[in-house]
C-alpha positions as CSV (number, residue, x, y, z in Angstrom):
1,X,-118.7,90.5,14.7
2,X,-116.3,91.2,11.7
3,X,-117.9,92.4,8.5
4,X,-117.2,90.4,5.4
5,X,-117.6,91.4,1.7
6,X,-118.3,89.0,-1.1
7,X,-114.6,89.3,-2.1
8,X,-113.4,88.2,1.4
9,X,-111.4,85.0,1.5
10,X,-113.3,82.1,3.1
11,X,-110.5,81.2,5.6
12,X,-110.9,84.7,7.1
13,X,-114.6,84.2,7.5
14,X,-115.0,80.6,8.6
15,X,-111.5,79.5,9.6
16,X,-108.9,77.6,7.7
17,X,-110.2,74.0,8.4
18,X,-113.7,74.7,7.2
19,X,-112.5,76.8,4.3
20,X,-110.3,73.9,3.1
21,X,-113.2,71.5,3.3
22,X,-115.4,73.9,1.3
23,X,-112.7,74.3,-1.3
24,X,-112.3,70.5,-1.6
25,X,-116.0,69.8,-1.8
26,X,-117.2,72.7,-3.9
27,X,-114.2,74.7,-5.2
28,X,-115.2,77.7,-3.0
29,X,-112.6,80.3,-2.2
30,X,-114.5,83.5,-1.3
31,X,-117.5,84.5,0.6
32,X,-119.2,85.3,-2.8
33,X,-118.6,81.7,-3.8
34,X,-120.2,80.5,-0.6
35,X,-123.4,82.6,-0.8
36,X,-123.8,81.8,-4.5
37,X,-124.3,78.1,-3.5
38,X,-128.1,78.3,-3.3
39,X,-130.5,75.8,-1.8
40,X,-131.8,73.3,-4.3
41,X,-135.2,73.0,-2.5
42,X,-136.8,73.8,0.8
43,X,-138.4,71.5,3.3
44,X,-140.7,72.2,6.2
45,X,-140.5,70.7,9.7
46,X,-144.1,69.6,9.4
47,X,-143.6,67.6,6.1
48,X,-142.3,64.1,5.7
49,X,-140.4,63.0,2.6
50,X,-141.9,59.9,0.7
51,X,-139.5,57.1,1.5
52,X,-140.8,54.9,-1.3
53,X,-139.3,57.3,-3.9
54,X,-135.8,57.3,-2.6
55,X,-133.3,56.0,-5.2
56,X,-130.9,53.2,-4.3
57,X,-127.3,54.2,-4.4
58,X,-128.0,58.0,-4.4
59,X,-127.1,60.5,-1.6
60,X,-130.4,61.9,-0.1
61,X,-131.5,64.5,2.4
62,X,-134.9,63.8,3.9
63,X,-137.3,65.0,6.6
64,X,-138.6,62.0,8.6
65,X,-139.9,60.9,12.1
66,X,-138.3,58.3,14.4
67,X,-140.6,55.3,14.7
68,X,-138.5,53.0,16.9
69,X,-134.9,52.4,18.0
70,X,-133.3,49.2,19.3
71,X,-129.8,48.1,20.2
72,X,-128.3,44.6,20.1
73,X,-124.9,42.9,20.3
74,X,-123.4,41.8,17.0
75,X,-122.9,38.0,16.6
76,X,-119.8,37.8,14.4
77,X,-117.8,40.7,15.7
78,X,-117.3,42.8,18.8
79,X,-119.6,45.6,19.6
80,X,-123.2,46.7,19.3
81,X,-125.5,47.6,16.4
82,X,-128.0,50.4,16.9
83,X,-130.9,50.2,14.5
84,X,-133.3,53.2,14.2
85,X,-136.4,53.0,12.0
86,X,-137.7,56.3,10.6
87,X,-141.0,56.7,8.8
88,X,-143.0,59.0,6.5
89,X,-146.2,57.5,7.9
90,X,-146.5,55.0,5.0
91,X,-143.0,53.6,4.4
92,X,-140.0,52.8,6.7
93,X,-136.3,53.3,6.3
94,X,-133.7,51.9,8.7
95,X,-130.7,53.7,10.0
96,X,-127.8,51.6,11.3
97,X,-125.0,52.8,13.6
98,X,-122.1,50.6,14.8
99,X,-120.8,51.0,18.4
100,X,-122.7,54.3,18.9
101,X,-125.2,53.3,21.6
102,X,-125.3,56.8,23.0
103,X,-127.4,58.0,20.1
104,X,-130.4,56.1,21.4
105,X,-130.9,58.9,24.0
106,X,-131.8,61.4,21.2
107,X,-133.3,59.1,18.6
108,X,-136.5,58.2,20.4
109,X,-140.0,57.7,18.8
110,X,-141.7,60.9,17.8
111,X,-138.6,63.0,17.2
112,X,-138.4,64.6,13.8
113,X,-135.3,65.8,11.9
114,X,-133.3,65.9,8.7
115,X,-131.4,62.7,7.8
116,X,-128.8,62.4,5.1
117,X,-126.8,59.6,3.7
118,X,-126.4,57.2,0.7
119,X,-129.4,54.9,0.2
120,X,-128.4,51.3,0.5
121,X,-130.3,48.0,0.5
122,X,-130.2,45.2,3.0
123,X,-132.3,42.1,2.7
124,X,-134.7,43.9,0.3
125,X,-135.2,46.9,2.6
126,X,-133.8,50.4,2.2
127,X,-131.3,51.7,4.7
128,X,-128.8,54.5,5.5
129,X,-125.6,53.3,7.2
130,X,-124.1,55.8,9.6
131,X,-126.1,58.8,8.3
132,X,-125.7,62.4,9.4
133,X,-128.7,63.9,11.0
134,X,-130.0,67.0,12.8
135,X,-133.0,66.7,15.0
136,X,-135.5,69.5,15.3
137,X,-136.1,71.1,18.6
138,X,-138.0,68.9,21.1
139,X,-141.7,69.1,21.0
140,X,-142.1,71.2,24.2
141,X,-140.0,74.0,22.8
142,X,-141.6,73.7,19.3
143,X,-145.1,73.9,20.8
144,X,-144.3,77.4,22.2
145,X,-144.2,78.8,18.6
146,X,-145.7,75.9,16.8
147,X,-147.2,77.5,13.8
148,X,-144.2,79.7,12.8
149,X,-141.8,76.9,13.6
150,X,-143.6,74.2,11.6
151,X,-143.8,76.4,8.5
152,X,-140.3,78.0,8.6
153,X,-138.7,76.8,5.3
154,X,-135.6,74.6,5.8
155,X,-133.1,75.1,3.0
156,X,-131.7,71.9,1.5
157,X,-128.4,72.4,-0.2
158,X,-126.5,70.4,-2.7
159,X,-124.2,68.5,-0.4
160,X,-121.3,66.0,-0.3
161,X,-120.3,63.1,1.9
162,X,-118.0,65.5,3.8
163,X,-120.4,68.4,4.2
164,X,-124.0,67.7,4.9
165,X,-126.8,70.2,4.0
166,X,-127.4,71.4,7.6
167,X,-123.6,71.8,8.2
168,X,-123.5,74.0,5.1
169,X,-126.6,75.9,6.5
170,X,-124.7,76.6,9.7
171,X,-121.7,77.9,7.8
172,X,-123.9,80.2,5.7
173,X,-125.7,81.5,8.8
174,X,-122.3,82.4,10.3
175,X,-121.2,84.2,7.2
176,X,-124.5,86.0,6.6
177,X,-124.4,87.3,10.2
178,X,-121.1,89.0,9.4
179,X,-121.7,90.0,5.8
180,X,-121.6,93.7,5.2
181,X,-123.4,95.7,2.5
182,X,-123.5,94.2,-1.0
183,X,-123.1,96.5,-4.0
184,X,-126.0,96.0,-6.4
185,X,-125.1,94.8,-9.9
186,X,-128.5,95.9,-11.2
187,X,-129.3,99.6,-11.9
188,X,-132.0,100.9,-9.6
189,X,-134.5,101.8,-12.5
190,X,-134.2,98.2,-13.7
191,X,-134.8,96.8,-10.2
192,X,-137.8,99.0,-9.6
193,X,-139.3,98.2,-13.1
194,X,-139.3,94.4,-12.3
195,X,-140.1,94.6,-8.6
196,X,-136.7,93.1,-7.6
197,X,-135.0,93.1,-4.2
198,X,-131.7,94.8,-3.4
199,X,-128.8,92.4,-3.6
200,X,-128.2,92.0,0.2
201,X,-131.9,91.2,0.9
202,X,-132.1,88.7,-2.0
203,X,-129.1,86.8,-0.7
204,X,-130.5,86.8,2.8
205,X,-133.9,85.6,1.8
206,X,-132.8,82.8,-0.5
207,X,-130.7,81.3,2.4
208,X,-132.9,82.3,5.4
209,X,-136.5,82.9,4.3
210,X,-139.0,83.6,7.0
211,X,-141.9,82.6,4.8
212,X,-142.2,80.5,1.6
213,X,-143.5,83.6,-0.3
214,X,-140.1,85.3,0.1
215,X,-138.2,82.6,-1.8
216,X,-139.5,83.2,-5.4
217,X,-138.8,87.0,-5.3
218,X,-135.2,86.3,-4.1
219,X,-134.8,83.7,-6.9
220,X,-136.1,86.1,-9.5
221,X,-133.7,88.8,-8.4
222,X,-130.7,86.5,-8.4
223,X,-131.8,85.1,-11.9
224,X,-131.7,88.7,-13.1
225,X,-128.2,89.1,-11.5
226,X,-126.9,86.1,-13.4
227,X,-128.4,87.1,-16.8
228,X,-127.4,90.8,-16.5
229,X,-123.8,90.1,-15.3
230,X,-123.2,87.4,-17.9
231,X,-124.5,89.5,-20.7
232,X,-122.5,92.6,-19.6
233,X,-119.4,90.4,-19.4
234,X,-119.9,89.1,-22.9
235,X,-120.6,92.6,-24.3
236,X,-117.6,94.0,-22.5
237,X,-115.5,91.3,-24.1
238,X,-116.8,92.4,-27.5
239,X,-115.8,95.9,-26.5
240,X,-112.3,94.7,-25.6
241,X,-111.9,93.1,-29.1
242,X,-113.2,96.2,-30.8
243,X,-110.8,98.4,-29.0
244,X,-107.9,96.4,-30.5
245,X,-106.3,97.5,-33.8
246,X,-106.5,94.8,-36.5
247,X,-104.3,94.4,-39.6
248,X,-106.6,95.0,-42.5
249,X,-106.7,92.0,-44.9
250,X,-108.2,93.2,-48.2
251,X,-109.3,90.6,-50.8
252,X,-107.2,90.2,-54.0
253,X,-106.1,88.0,-56.8
254,X,-105.9,84.7,-54.7
255,X,-109.6,84.9,-54.0
256,X,-110.4,85.8,-57.6
257,X,-108.4,82.8,-58.9
258,X,-110.1,80.5,-56.4
259,X,-113.6,81.6,-57.2
260,X,-112.9,81.4,-61.0
261,X,-111.8,77.7,-60.6
262,X,-114.8,76.6,-58.5
263,X,-116.8,73.9,-60.2
264,X,-120.1,74.8,-58.7
265,X,-121.9,78.1,-57.8
266,X,-121.9,79.2,-54.2
267,X,-125.3,79.2,-52.5
268,X,-127.1,82.4,-51.6
269,X,-126.2,81.9,-47.9
270,X,-122.5,81.2,-48.7
271,X,-122.4,84.4,-50.7
272,X,-124.0,86.5,-47.9
273,X,-121.8,85.1,-45.1
274,X,-118.8,85.4,-47.3
275,X,-119.5,89.1,-47.8
276,X,-119.9,89.6,-44.1
277,X,-116.5,88.0,-43.5
278,X,-114.9,89.9,-46.3
279,X,-116.1,93.1,-44.7
280,X,-115.0,92.1,-41.2
281,X,-111.4,91.2,-42.4
282,X,-111.0,94.8,-43.6
283,X,-112.4,96.4,-40.5
284,X,-110.7,98.5,-37.8
285,X,-111.0,95.8,-35.2
286,X,-110.5,92.0,-35.3
287,X,-113.3,89.9,-36.6
288,X,-115.0,87.8,-34.0
289,X,-117.6,85.8,-35.9
290,X,-119.5,82.5,-35.4
291,X,-120.7,80.7,-38.5
292,X,-123.3,78.0,-37.9
293,X,-124.7,75.8,-40.5
294,X,-126.0,72.3,-41.2
295,X,-123.6,69.4,-41.9
296,X,-122.5,69.8,-45.5
297,X,-123.8,73.4,-45.9
298,X,-120.3,74.7,-47.0
299,X,-118.8,76.2,-43.9
300,X,-115.3,74.9,-44.9
301,X,-115.6,76.7,-48.2
302,X,-116.5,79.9,-46.4
303,X,-113.6,79.5,-44.0
304,X,-111.2,78.7,-46.9
305,X,-112.1,81.9,-48.7
306,X,-111.4,83.9,-45.5
307,X,-108.0,82.2,-45.4
308,X,-107.2,83.2,-49.0
309,X,-108.1,86.8,-48.2
310,X,-105.7,86.8,-45.2
311,X,-103.0,85.0,-47.3
312,X,-103.2,87.8,-49.9
313,X,-101.2,90.1,-47.6
314,X,-98.8,87.3,-46.5
315,X,-100.8,86.4,-43.4
316,X,-101.3,82.9,-42.0
317,X,-104.4,81.1,-40.9
318,X,-104.6,78.4,-38.2
319,X,-107.5,76.0,-38.2
320,X,-107.9,74.0,-34.9
321,X,-109.9,70.8,-35.2
322,X,-111.1,68.5,-32.3
323,X,-109.7,65.2,-33.6
324,X,-106.6,64.0,-35.6
325,X,-108.9,62.3,-38.2
326,X,-110.8,65.6,-38.8
327,X,-107.6,67.7,-38.9
328,X,-106.1,65.3,-41.6
329,X,-109.4,65.3,-43.5
330,X,-109.4,69.2,-43.5
331,X,-105.8,69.3,-44.9
332,X,-106.7,66.9,-47.7
333,X,-110.0,68.7,-48.6
334,X,-108.4,72.1,-48.5
335,X,-105.6,71.0,-50.8
336,X,-108.2,69.5,-53.1
337,X,-110.3,72.6,-53.1
338,X,-107.3,74.9,-53.8
339,X,-106.2,72.8,-56.7
340,X,-102.8,72.3,-58.3
341,X,-102.2,76.0,-58.9
342,X,-103.0,77.5,-55.5
343,X,-102.1,74.6,-53.1
344,X,-98.3,74.9,-53.7
345,X,-98.4,78.6,-53.1
346,X,-100.3,78.4,-49.8
347,X,-98.8,75.0,-48.7
348,X,-101.5,73.7,-46.3
349,X,-99.7,72.0,-43.5
350,X,-100.8,69.5,-40.9
351,X,-99.5,69.9,-37.3
352,X,-100.7,67.3,-34.7
353,X,-99.3,65.6,-31.6
354,X,-99.0,62.2,-33.3
355,X,-96.7,63.2,-36.1
356,X,-93.2,61.7,-35.9
357,X,-90.5,64.0,-34.5
358,X,-89.0,64.6,-38.0
359,X,-92.4,65.3,-39.5
360,X,-93.3,67.7,-36.7
361,X,-90.0,69.6,-37.0
362,X,-90.5,70.0,-40.7
363,X,-94.1,71.2,-40.3
364,X,-93.1,73.6,-37.4
365,X,-90.4,75.1,-39.5
366,X,-92.9,75.8,-42.4
367,X,-95.2,77.4,-39.9
368,X,-92.6,79.6,-38.1
369,X,-91.0,80.8,-41.4
370,X,-94.4,81.8,-42.8
371,X,-94.0,79.4,-45.8
372,X,-97.2,77.6,-44.7
373,X,-100.0,80.1,-45.0
374,X,-102.7,77.6,-44.0
375,X,-102.0,75.5,-40.9
376,X,-104.4,72.8,-39.7
377,X,-103.9,71.0,-36.4
378,X,-105.3,69.7,-33.1
379,X,-104.3,70.9,-29.6
380,X,-100.7,70.7,-30.9
381,X,-101.3,74.2,-32.3
382,X,-101.6,75.5,-28.7
383,X,-98.1,74.2,-27.8
384,X,-95.6,76.8,-26.7
385,X,-93.2,75.5,-29.3
386,X,-95.6,76.3,-32.1
387,X,-94.9,79.9,-33.4
388,X,-96.2,81.7,-36.4
389,X,-94.6,84.3,-38.7
390,X,-97.8,86.4,-39.1
391,X,-100.9,84.8,-37.7
392,X,-103.8,86.7,-39.2
393,X,-106.8,84.4,-38.7
394,X,-107.8,81.7,-36.2
395,X,-110.5,79.3,-37.3
396,X,-112.0,77.1,-34.6
397,X,-113.9,74.1,-36.0
398,X,-116.7,72.7,-33.8
399,X,-116.5,75.3,-31.0
400,X,-118.5,73.1,-28.6
401,X,-115.4,70.9,-28.3
402,X,-113.1,73.8,-27.2
403,X,-113.3,76.1,-24.2
404,X,-112.9,79.9,-24.3
405,X,-109.4,79.6,-23.0
406,X,-108.2,77.3,-25.8
407,X,-109.7,79.6,-28.4
408,X,-108.0,82.6,-26.9
409,X,-104.6,81.0,-26.3
410,X,-104.4,80.3,-30.0
411,X,-105.4,83.9,-30.8
412,X,-102.6,85.1,-28.4
413,X,-100.0,83.7,-30.9
414,X,-100.7,86.6,-33.3
415,X,-101.1,90.3,-33.1
416,X,-104.8,90.7,-32.6
417,X,-105.7,88.1,-35.3
418,X,-109.2,87.7,-36.7
419,X,-111.3,84.8,-35.3
420,X,-113.8,82.6,-37.1
421,X,-115.7,80.0,-35.2
422,X,-117.5,77.2,-37.1
423,X,-120.2,74.9,-35.8
424,X,-122.3,72.3,-37.5
425,X,-124.3,71.9,-34.3
426,X,-127.1,74.5,-34.8
427,X,-127.3,76.7,-31.7
428,X,-130.7,77.8,-30.3
429,X,-131.0,81.6,-30.0
430,X,-130.9,81.6,-26.2
431,X,-127.7,79.5,-26.1
432,X,-126.1,81.6,-28.8
433,X,-126.9,84.7,-26.7
434,X,-125.7,83.1,-23.5
435,X,-122.6,81.3,-24.6
436,X,-121.5,83.2,-27.8
437,X,-122.7,86.6,-26.8
438,X,-119.3,88.1,-27.6
439,X,-119.5,86.9,-31.2
440,X,-121.3,88.2,-34.3
441,X,-123.4,85.2,-35.6
442,X,-123.9,84.2,-39.2
443,X,-126.1,81.3,-40.3
444,X,-125.9,79.1,-43.5
445,X,-129.3,77.4,-43.9
446,X,-129.4,76.6,-47.7
447,X,-127.7,73.4,-48.8
448,X,-125.7,73.0,-52.0
449,X,-127.6,71.6,-55.0
450,X,-127.1,68.0,-56.0
451,X,-127.6,66.5,-52.5
452,X,-129.8,63.4,-52.8
453,X,-131.1,63.7,-49.2
454,X,-131.3,61.3,-46.3
455,X,-134.1,59.0,-45.0
456,X,-133.9,58.1,-41.3
457,X,-135.7,55.1,-39.7
458,X,-135.8,53.8,-36.1
459,X,-135.2,50.1,-35.6
460,X,-137.0,49.6,-32.3
461,X,-135.6,46.3,-31.0
462,X,-137.7,46.4,-27.8
463,X,-140.8,46.0,-29.9
464,X,-139.4,44.4,-33.0
465,X,-136.3,42.3,-32.3
466,X,-136.3,40.8,-35.7
467,X,-135.4,44.1,-37.3
468,X,-131.8,43.7,-36.1
469,X,-131.2,41.1,-38.7
470,X,-132.8,43.3,-41.3
471,X,-130.3,46.1,-40.5
472,X,-127.4,44.0,-41.7
473,X,-129.3,42.7,-44.7
474,X,-130.0,46.3,-45.7
475,X,-126.4,47.3,-45.4
476,X,-125.3,44.3,-47.5
477,X,-127.9,45.4,-50.2
478,X,-126.4,48.9,-50.4
479,X,-122.8,47.5,-50.7
480,X,-124.2,45.2,-53.4
481,X,-125.0,48.4,-55.4
482,X,-121.3,49.4,-55.0
483,X,-122.1,51.8,-52.2
484,X,-120.4,52.1,-48.8
485,X,-121.7,52.2,-45.2
486,X,-120.8,53.2,-41.7
487,X,-121.6,51.3,-38.5
488,X,-121.3,53.5,-35.5
489,X,-120.9,52.3,-31.9
490,X,-120.9,54.0,-28.5
491,X,-117.8,52.1,-27.3
492,X,-114.5,50.7,-28.5
493,X,-114.9,47.4,-26.7
494,X,-118.2,46.8,-24.8
495,X,-116.6,43.9,-22.8
496,X,-114.0,46.1,-21.1
497,X,-115.8,49.4,-21.4
498,X,-115.6,51.8,-18.4
499,X,-117.1,55.2,-18.2
500,X,-113.8,56.7,-19.6
501,X,-113.5,54.1,-22.3
502,X,-116.9,54.2,-24.0
503,X,-116.0,56.4,-27.0
504,X,-113.6,58.8,-28.5
505,X,-116.0,61.7,-27.8
506,X,-118.7,61.9,-25.1
507,X,-122.0,60.1,-25.8
508,X,-125.2,60.6,-23.9
509,X,-126.1,57.9,-21.4
510,X,-129.6,56.6,-21.1
511,X,-130.3,59.1,-18.3
512,X,-133.9,58.3,-17.8
513,X,-133.3,54.7,-16.7
514,X,-132.7,54.4,-12.9
515,X,-130.2,51.6,-13.7
516,X,-128.7,52.3,-17.2
517,X,-128.1,49.1,-19.2
518,X,-124.5,48.2,-20.0
519,X,-123.2,49.0,-23.5
520,X,-123.6,45.9,-25.5
521,X,-122.1,46.9,-28.9
522,X,-118.6,48.2,-29.1
523,X,-116.6,48.4,-32.3
524,X,-114.9,45.1,-31.4
525,X,-118.2,43.3,-31.0
526,X,-119.8,44.7,-34.1
527,X,-116.7,44.0,-36.2
528,X,-116.6,40.4,-34.9
529,X,-120.3,39.9,-35.7
530,X,-119.8,41.1,-39.3
531,X,-116.8,38.9,-39.8
532,X,-119.0,35.9,-39.2
533,X,-122.2,37.1,-40.9
534,X,-123.0,35.1,-44.0
535,X,-124.2,38.1,-46.0
536,X,-120.8,39.8,-45.4
537,X,-118.6,37.0,-46.7
538,X,-117.4,39.1,-49.7
539,X,-117.7,42.5,-48.0
540,X,-114.6,44.4,-46.9
541,X,-115.1,45.5,-43.3
542,X,-112.5,47.6,-41.2
543,X,-112.7,49.2,-37.8
544,X,-111.7,52.7,-36.7
545,X,-111.4,54.3,-33.3
546,X,-109.5,56.9,-31.4
547,X,-107.1,54.5,-29.7
548,X,-105.5,53.5,-32.9
549,X,-102.2,55.0,-33.9
550,X,-102.5,58.2,-36.0
551,X,-101.0,56.8,-39.2
552,X,-103.2,53.7,-38.9
553,X,-106.4,55.8,-38.5
554,X,-105.4,58.0,-41.4
555,X,-104.7,55.0,-43.6
556,X,-108.1,53.5,-42.8
557,X,-109.9,56.7,-43.6
558,X,-108.1,57.2,-46.8
559,X,-108.8,53.6,-47.9
560,X,-112.5,54.2,-47.1
561,X,-112.5,57.4,-49.1
562,X,-110.9,55.6,-52.1
563,X,-113.5,52.9,-51.9
564,X,-111.1,50.1,-50.8
565,X,-113.3,49.5,-47.7
566,X,-117.0,48.7,-48.0
567,X,-118.2,49.0,-44.4
568,X,-116.4,51.1,-41.7
569,X,-117.2,50.1,-38.1
570,X,-116.3,53.1,-36.0
571,X,-116.8,55.2,-32.8
572,X,-117.8,58.8,-32.9
573,X,-114.4,59.6,-34.4
574,X,-116.3,59.9,-37.7
575,X,-118.8,62.4,-36.3
576,X,-117.6,65.5,-38.0
577,X,-115.8,66.4,-41.2
578,X,-115.5,62.9,-42.7
579,X,-116.5,63.3,-46.4
580,X,-117.0,60.2,-48.5
581,X,-119.7,60.9,-51.2
582,X,-120.2,57.2,-52.0
583,X,-121.2,56.4,-48.4
584,X,-124.9,55.9,-48.6
585,X,-125.8,54.1,-45.3
586,X,-125.2,54.5,-41.6
587,X,-126.4,52.2,-38.9
588,X,-126.0,53.7,-35.4
589,X,-126.1,50.9,-32.7
590,X,-127.6,51.7,-29.3
591,X,-128.6,55.1,-30.8
592,X,-130.2,56.1,-27.4
593,X,-126.7,56.4,-25.9
594,X,-126.1,59.4,-28.1
595,X,-127.4,63.0,-27.8
596,X,-129.7,64.6,-30.4
597,X,-127.1,66.8,-31.9
598,X,-124.6,63.9,-32.1
599,X,-127.0,61.7,-33.9
600,X,-127.7,64.5,-36.4
601,X,-124.0,65.1,-36.9
602,X,-123.3,61.4,-37.5
603,X,-126.2,61.1,-39.9
604,X,-124.7,64.0,-41.9
605,X,-121.8,61.6,-43.0
606,X,-124.1,59.9,-45.6
607,X,-126.1,61.3,-48.5
608,X,-123.4,63.8,-49.3
609,X,-123.1,63.1,-53.0
610,X,-125.7,62.1,-55.6
611,X,-126.3,58.8,-53.7
612,X,-129.5,58.8,-51.5
613,X,-128.6,58.5,-47.8
614,X,-130.1,56.0,-45.4
615,X,-129.7,56.2,-41.6
616,X,-130.9,53.4,-39.3
617,X,-131.1,54.3,-35.6
618,X,-131.0,51.0,-33.8
619,X,-132.3,51.1,-30.2
620,X,-133.6,48.9,-27.4
621,X,-135.0,51.9,-25.5
622,X,-138.7,51.3,-24.8
623,X,-141.4,53.6,-26.3
624,X,-142.2,56.5,-24.0
625,X,-138.8,56.8,-22.4
626,X,-136.8,60.0,-22.8
627,X,-134.0,58.1,-24.4
628,X,-136.4,56.8,-27.1
629,X,-137.8,60.4,-27.5
630,X,-134.3,61.6,-28.5
631,X,-134.0,58.9,-31.2
632,X,-137.6,59.5,-32.5
633,X,-136.9,63.3,-32.6
634,X,-133.9,62.8,-34.9
635,X,-135.8,60.4,-37.2
636,X,-138.7,62.9,-37.5
637,X,-136.7,65.8,-39.1
638,X,-133.6,66.7,-41.0
639,X,-133.7,70.3,-39.7
640,X,-130.8,70.7,-37.4
641,X,-132.1,74.0,-36.1
642,X,-135.4,72.4,-35.1
643,X,-133.5,69.5,-33.5
644,X,-131.4,72.0,-31.5
645,X,-134.5,73.3,-29.8
646,X,-135.8,69.8,-29.2
647,X,-132.4,68.9,-27.7
648,X,-132.5,71.9,-25.4
649,X,-136.0,70.9,-24.2
650,X,-135.2,67.2,-23.7
651,X,-131.8,67.6,-22.0
652,X,-131.8,71.1,-20.5
653,X,-129.0,73.6,-21.1
654,X,-126.6,72.0,-18.7
655,X,-125.7,69.3,-21.2
656,X,-126.2,71.5,-24.2
657,X,-123.8,74.2,-23.1
658,X,-121.2,71.6,-22.2
659,X,-118.4,71.7,-19.6
660,X,-116.0,73.3,-22.0
661,X,-117.7,76.7,-22.1
662,X,-115.4,77.9,-19.4
663,X,-116.8,80.6,-17.1
664,X,-120.3,80.3,-18.5
665,X,-121.9,77.1,-17.3
666,X,-120.5,77.5,-13.8
667,X,-122.2,80.9,-13.5
668,X,-125.7,79.6,-14.3
669,X,-127.0,78.7,-10.9
670,X,-130.7,79.7,-11.1
671,X,-130.9,80.9,-14.7
672,X,-132.4,78.5,-17.3
673,X,-131.7,79.5,-20.9
674,X,-135.0,77.9,-22.2
675,X,-137.4,79.1,-19.5
676,X,-135.7,82.5,-19.1
677,X,-135.2,83.3,-22.8
678,X,-137.1,86.6,-22.6
679,X,-135.4,87.6,-19.4
680,X,-131.9,87.0,-21.0
681,X,-132.9,89.0,-24.1
682,X,-134.1,91.9,-21.9
683,X,-131.0,91.7,-19.8
684,X,-128.8,92.0,-22.9
685,X,-130.6,95.1,-24.1
686,X,-130.3,96.7,-20.6
687,X,-126.6,95.7,-20.4
688,X,-125.9,97.1,-23.8
689,X,-127.4,100.4,-22.8
690,X,-125.3,100.6,-19.7
691,X,-122.1,99.8,-21.5
692,X,-122.9,102.4,-24.3
693,X,-123.3,105.1,-21.6
694,X,-120.5,103.9,-19.3
695,X,-118.0,101.7,-21.2
696,X,-115.6,101.4,-18.2
697,X,-118.4,100.9,-15.7
698,X,-116.9,103.6,-13.5
699,X,-120.5,104.6,-12.5
700,X,-121.6,101.0,-12.0
701,X,-119.1,99.6,-9.6
702,X,-121.5,96.9,-8.3
703,X,-121.8,95.5,-11.8
704,X,-118.0,95.8,-12.4
705,X,-117.3,93.9,-9.2
706,X,-120.0,91.2,-10.0
707,X,-118.4,90.6,-13.4
708,X,-115.0,90.0,-11.8
709,X,-116.6,87.6,-9.2
710,X,-118.9,85.7,-11.5
711,X,-116.8,85.2,-14.6
712,X,-113.8,84.4,-12.5
713,X,-110.1,85.4,-12.7
714,X,-109.0,82.6,-14.9
715,X,-111.8,83.2,-17.4
716,X,-111.2,86.9,-17.4
717,X,-107.5,86.3,-18.2
718,X,-108.5,84.0,-21.0
719,X,-111.0,86.6,-22.4
720,X,-108.5,89.4,-22.1
721,X,-105.9,87.4,-24.2
722,X,-107.8,88.4,-27.4
C-alpha cells in the first residue's frame, strides 16, 4: 500500500476520476483537504432517525429500517415502479425507484441502512426519489458481534448530490489506510498540558472512532490545531510586515494647519488613536492598524489626519470604499474638512469604474503624477492601469466588505505603504483576534458632543397591523417640521426580486423560518405607495439604489444632502458613510431581513446633527422567532459593541466573519469563535512564544507545514504581498 502525506495530490491517492469529483463537489485537491472534511455528526446502527422532523426540500442522510417493498407496472408510461417504505418505528417515508426492480432482493423488511436523498412530498406524504443507500450487514453476520457492531459510530459527512456520505467514508478509509506519519503542528509540552492526541491519531479517530468516547478528544485536538495554526499564521504575517522597511512619515505643518482650522475639539479617543497612528507612521516598519468605532465617532477625521501626515513628505494616500455612493461622499466630506486652503494643495480625487472615459483619464493622470495626494475610489483603485507616484498609506473603509487579497493588492502598488483599516461594525474580541490578528487594534468609543441621539422602536405588524399606517404618518410629521427621512428596503423591486436582486449589499434572510416569506417591499413598491399616500401629497420623494447610473445616484444623494428631497426611499446603498445632519427619521421595512450590524449601521444615518433621531423597525416576524430577536436586540440598545456580541450569539461566527475574509473562514472547521474564545486566546499566547523563540519555524516543521496547508497558497501569496 503506498504511503501518502497530507500534501499528496488526491489523484495520486484515489485516482483521477474520484479526485475530479471531489474537486468539483468540495474544492479538494490534496489528501490534507480530504481528511480535513470532518463528519458533521455520528449515527449508530441501532438508532433510527425521526422521520417526522425531516425538512421538505432538503438533502438528508438518515438511518432507518425497511418496513415493506412492492413493485407495480406504471399506468401512463412503460416500465415499473418500486416503492419501498422505511420507518423509524413511528413515522414512515417512501422511497421510489423507476425500472429498478432488482433492488427488491436487498430491500426486504427488517433490513437497516443509511438512506440519502432530497426530501420531496407526494400526495401529502414525504418521499425520497431514487435515493442512495447502503445497507448494514445482514442480521446473521451482525449477530456474531452484535454489541460492538450496534454501537460502532457511523460518521455522517457533509455530502452533495454526486457524493453521498458513505461514498465519502469509503474514500476516506482508502486514504487513511495509506496515510503515513503526520507531523504535529502542536508543540509536545502544549499537547501534554491539555491531554491532546498526536495528529495522526486525532485524524484517525475523528473519521474511524471505535467508541463514541474517542470522538470528543479527537475534536478537541483538531480544534487546537485550527486555533494554533491560524494564530501562528496571523502572527507570522505581522512579523513579515515588521521585517519590511517603511518610509518614515513625520507630522508637519499640514497637520498643524488642519488642526488649527478645526471648528470643534477632538474627542479623547480621537486624540489617543491619532497619537497611536502618528507614532506608527514614523516607525521602522509599515503601520498595520485597525480602527473600529461607532457610526459617527470620527473615524474619517482620524484617517484624514493620517493622510495629511503622509502628504507632508509628498506621499499619497488611497482610500478604498465599498460603494460608488460612499466613495463620492468621502471625496466631498474630505474636501469640506480640508477647507479652501488645504483642498487645492492635496487635490482629493475620485476614481471609480463608472466615471466617463475622459474623467477617468484625467483622474488617473493626477494620481500617476502625484498631483493628487488623496485618492478615493472603489475597486477601480485595484485596476492594473491605476498607478501611484508615491503610495504611502492605504486606507480600507469597511473592511468586512473586502477580502485580505483586495487589501494587499492595493498595498502592492506602493513600496511597503502603511495600512489603516476602518470599520464602523464593532468587532467582538474573539473575531478581532481570529480575523484581524495581524493588525494592531484601536477603538473609538466616545462620540462627538452635540449629537441629539436616536430613539428606536419596533413596529410589530404581526401583533399590531395598524402601526403600518402610523409609520407613514410619523414620517410626514417629521417632514412637516422641515426635517428629512430615509425609508430603507431589502430589495429594489419585490415583484421581480431574485436571490441575486434583493439588494445592493447582502441582507440577512429570515433564517429561522422553514419557508421564508417573499420580500414584499422593494424600493419600487414603497416609492409607489408614497406617491399615492394622501399625507405625502406635498412631500418630495425620490428613490435610490445600486442599479442606477453613477451620475444619477450621485445627483440624488447631493439633492438629498442639500434638502431638495424630503424622503429618500433606498436600498442598503445608504448603509455607510452617508452624512445628512438634517435627516431625523428612518423607517426600515421588513427589518427582520437585515442582520444586527446592518440595522445598527443603517440607524446611524439619522440623529447625526442637533436633530433628534428616530428609527422605526417595521417587521412582520412573530414574537419569539430568531428574526424578531435580531430586531428587538437593535431596538434595545445603541451600543454597537454590545450588539456585536449579540449578533455573534444569534447568528454564529460563520455569518459574522463573512465570506470575504479569505483564508480564515474556510479554515474554521471545528473551531467556534464564541464557544472557544479562551482556547483561541491561549493558542495565541502559545503561538507568540513559539515565534519569538523560532521566527522562521525551523525547529517547528509540523507547524510550518500546517500553516502552508491551512491558510492555502493563494492566501499566503496575498498575505506576502504586503
